[in-house]
C-alpha positions as CSV (number, residue, x, y, z in Angstrom):
1,M,14.5,12.9,-40.7
2,T,15.5,10.1,-38.4
3,G,14.7,7.3,-40.8
4,R,12.5,5.5,-38.3
5,K,9.8,3.2,-39.6
6,F,6.2,4.2,-39.3
7,S,5.5,1.0,-37.4
8,E,8.0,2.0,-34.7
9,V,6.5,5.4,-34.3
10,R,3.0,3.9,-34.2
11,K,4.0,1.5,-31.5
12,E,5.4,4.5,-29.5
13,I,2.1,6.4,-29.8
14,L,-0.1,3.4,-28.9
15,A,2.1,2.8,-25.8
16,D,1.5,6.3,-24.5
17,P,-2.0,6.7,-23.2
18,V,-2.0,10.5,-23.4
19,R,-0.9,10.5,-27.0
20,R,-3.3,7.7,-27.9
21,E,-6.2,9.5,-26.4
22,R,-5.4,12.7,-28.2
23,I,-5.2,10.9,-31.5
24,D,-8.4,9.0,-30.8
25,R,-10.2,12.4,-30.1
26,E,-8.8,13.8,-33.3
27,K,-9.9,10.8,-35.4
28,E,-13.4,11.0,-34.0
29,A,-13.5,14.7,-34.8
30,M,-12.5,14.0,-38.3
31,R,-15.2,11.3,-38.6
32,A,-17.8,13.7,-37.2
33,A,-16.8,16.3,-39.7
34,V,-17.1,13.9,-42.6
35,R,-20.5,12.7,-41.4
36,L,-21.9,16.2,-41.1
37,A,-20.4,17.3,-44.4
38,S,-21.8,14.1,-46.0
39,I,-25.3,14.8,-44.7
40,R,-25.1,18.4,-46.0
41,E,-23.7,17.3,-49.4
42,S,-26.4,14.6,-49.7
43,R,-29.0,17.4,-49.3
44,S,-27.3,19.2,-52.2
45,T,-26.4,22.2,-49.9
46,T,-23.2,24.1,-49.7
47,Q,-21.7,25.5,-46.6
48,A,-22.6,29.0,-47.8
49,E,-26.2,28.1,-48.4
50,L,-26.6,26.4,-45.0
51,A,-24.9,29.4,-43.4
52,A,-27.5,31.7,-45.0
53,V,-30.4,29.6,-43.6
54,M,-28.8,29.4,-40.2
55,G,-28.1,33.2,-40.1
56,T,-24.3,32.6,-39.7
57,T,-21.2,32.6,-41.8
58,Q,-19.8,29.9,-44.0
59,A,-16.7,29.8,-41.8
60,N,-19.0,29.1,-38.8
61,V,-20.6,26.2,-40.7
62,S,-17.1,24.8,-41.4
63,R,-16.2,25.2,-37.7
64,I,-19.4,23.3,-36.7
65,E,-18.4,20.5,-39.1
66,H,-14.9,20.3,-37.7
67,T,-15.5,20.6,-34.0
68,D,-14.9,17.5,-31.9
69,N,-17.8,18.1,-29.5
70,P,-20.5,20.5,-30.7
71,Y,-23.4,21.5,-28.5
72,L,-26.6,19.5,-29.1
73,S,-28.4,22.8,-29.8
74,T,-25.8,23.7,-32.4
75,L,-26.3,20.3,-34.1
76,A,-30.0,20.7,-33.9
77,E,-29.7,24.1,-35.6
78,Y,-27.4,22.6,-38.3
79,I,-29.8,19.8,-39.0
80,D,-32.8,22.1,-38.9
81,G,-31.1,24.3,-41.5
82,L,-31.0,21.3,-43.8
83,G,-34.7,20.7,-43.3
84,G,-34.4,17.9,-40.7
85,R,-34.7,17.4,-37.0
86,L,-32.2,16.0,-34.5
87,E,-33.4,13.1,-32.4
88,I,-31.5,11.5,-29.5
89,N,-32.1,7.9,-28.3
90,A,-30.8,5.9,-25.4
91,V,-30.2,2.4,-26.8
92,F,-30.1,-0.6,-24.6
93,D,-30.0,-4.3,-25.5
94,D,-33.7,-4.7,-24.7
95,E,-35.2,-1.3,-25.6
96,V,-34.7,2.1,-27.3
97,V,-35.8,5.1,-25.3
98,S,-36.4,8.3,-27.2
99,L,-35.0,11.3,-25.4
100,S,-37.2,13.5,-27.6
101,E,-36.4,15.9,-30.4
102,I,-33.7,18.4,-29.7
103,Q,-35.1,21.8,-30.7
104,P,-32.8,24.5,-32.3
105,A,-32.3,27.6,-30.2
106,H,-33.9,30.1,-32.6
């Protein structure tokens, strides 16, 4: 260990745009995983149960929850497996435009 303070390391990372972008992507992936897992858990569904409904493996459900940029069709299938539907909207200051429901790729 070098004995450097965390604040010094943090300043170094924030000063390097490549490192900062990588960390920002990783943070967003973690947030997305927590959101998907939270939705699943709020529906009282385990990864294994969702996997059975989706016709996939528990490991694949975990991968979906932890990917930083899943396909919309994959998200639609995930939400469909929980009994919901995925909707996408374009949101502007003066209006919200529905881009329609995204259908799972069954």
